[in-house]
C-alpha positions in Angstrom: 0.0 0.0 0.0 1.4 3.4 -1.0 1.6 5.9 1.8 2.4 9.6 1.3 3.6 11.9 4.2 4.1 15.6 3.8 6.3 17.9 5.8 7.8 21.3 5.7 4.8 23.5 6.3 4.8 26.4 8.6 4.2 30.1 9.1 6.2 32.8 7.3 5.8 36.4 6.4 4.7 37.6 3.0 7.6 37.4 0.5 9.1 34.4 2.3 9.9 30.9 1.2 9.2 27.4 2.2 10.1 23.9 0.9 7.5 21.2 1.2 8.5 17.5 1.1 6.4 14.4 0.4 7.9 11.0 1.2 6.3 8.0 -0.4 6.5 4.5 1.0 5.3 1.2 -0.3 6.2 2.3 -3.9 7.2 -0.5 -6.2 7.7 1.4 -9.4 7.7 4.9 -11.0 4.6 6.9 -10.6 2.7 8.1 -13.6 1.8 11.4 -11.9 2.7 13.1 -8.6 1.3 16.4 -7.7 0.7 19.0 -5.1 -2.8 20.3 -4.3 -3.9 22.9 -1.8 -7.1 23.6 0.0 -8.5 26.5 2.0 -11.4 25.7 4.4 -14.7 26.1 2.7 -13.2 25.9 -0.8 -12.5 23.1 -3.2 -9.1 21.5 -3.4 -7.1 22.9 -6.3 -4.2 21.5 -8.2 -1.0 23.5 -7.8 1.7 21.6 -9.7 2.3 18.2 -11.2 5.2 16.1 -12.4 4.5 13.4 -15.0 6.3 10.1 -15.1 8.5 11.1 -18.0 9.4 14.3 -16.1 7.1 16.9 -17.6 6.3 19.7 -15.1 3.0 21.7 -15.0 1.9 24.6 -12.8 -1.3 26.4 -12.0 -1.2 30.0 -13.4 -1.5 31.3 -9.8 1.9 29.8 -8.8 3.8 29.8 -12.1 7.3 31.4 -11.7 7.0 31.2 -7.9 6.7 27.5 -7.1 8.9 24.7 -8.3 8.1 21.0 -8.2 10.8 18.4 -8.2 11.4 14.8 -7.2 14.2 12.6 -6.0 13.3 9.1 -7.3 16.0 7.5 -5.3 14.5 8.9 -2.1 10.9 8.5 -3.2 10.4 12.1 -2.3 8.5 14.9 -4.0 9.3 18.5 -3.3 7.6 21.8 -3.7 9.7 25.0 -3.4 7.5 28.0 -2.6 8.9 31.4 -3.2 7.5 35.0 -3.0 4.7 33.8 -0.8 1.6 35.9 -0.2 -1.3 35.5 2.2 -3.4 34.1 -0.8 -1.1 31.1 -0.7 -2.3 30.2 2.8 -3.7 26.7 2.7 -3.2 23.1 3.6 -1.0 21.5 0.9 -1.5 17.9 -0.1 0.7 15.5 -1.9 -1.1 13.1 -4.3 -0.2 10.5 -6.8 -1.4 7.8 -9.1 0.4 4.7 -10.6 -0.1 2.2 -13.3 -2.3 4.5 -15.4 -0.1 6.0 -18.1 -3.1 6.8 -20.3 -4.5 9.3 -17.8 -3.4 12.9 -18.5 -1.6 14.1 -15.4 -1.7 17.8 -16.4 -5.4 17.8 -17.0 -6.1 15.7 -13.9 -4.2 18.0 -11.6 -4.8 21.4 -13.1 -8.4 20.6 -13.9 -8.8 19.7 -10.2 -10.0 16.1 -10.9 -9.1 15.1 -7.4 -11.2 11.9 -7.7 -8.6 10.5 -10.2 -5.7 10.8 -7.8 -5.4 7.4 -6.1 -3.2 8.3 -3.1 -3.2 11.2 -0.8 -1.2 12.4 2.2 -2.8 14.1 5.2 -1.4 17.5 4.2 0.8 20.2 5.7 -0.4 23.6 6.7 1.2 26.7 5.2 0.3 30.1 6.7 1.5 33.4 5.2 1.1 36.6 7.2 1.1 40.0 5.7 
């Protein structure tokens, strides 16, 4: 069973940076899609960034040029570098993934917020940005 555990959240001031990590266990192969979502209470979960199995990277317009997704396959760890943070980035950030489904479009699944098609989720890490 795949398990995802996020870390790295915290409270920073506007303009600051954070680096989130997501460590996967129980993984037996390469994922077809790993991604970061975020959610504010009372709002739907939204896709932030994704990394496709072959290495393609995709970002929501709201975070493009500020956030960077990356992964270390040897460590089974996914990262999200968050720069130039603003209060609007305050949310719980979730790591998600699916495997064994190369025909599914990772970019569309994540940036279209099709959360039901992500098979595995972490519990999230809270990011709070103060002005």
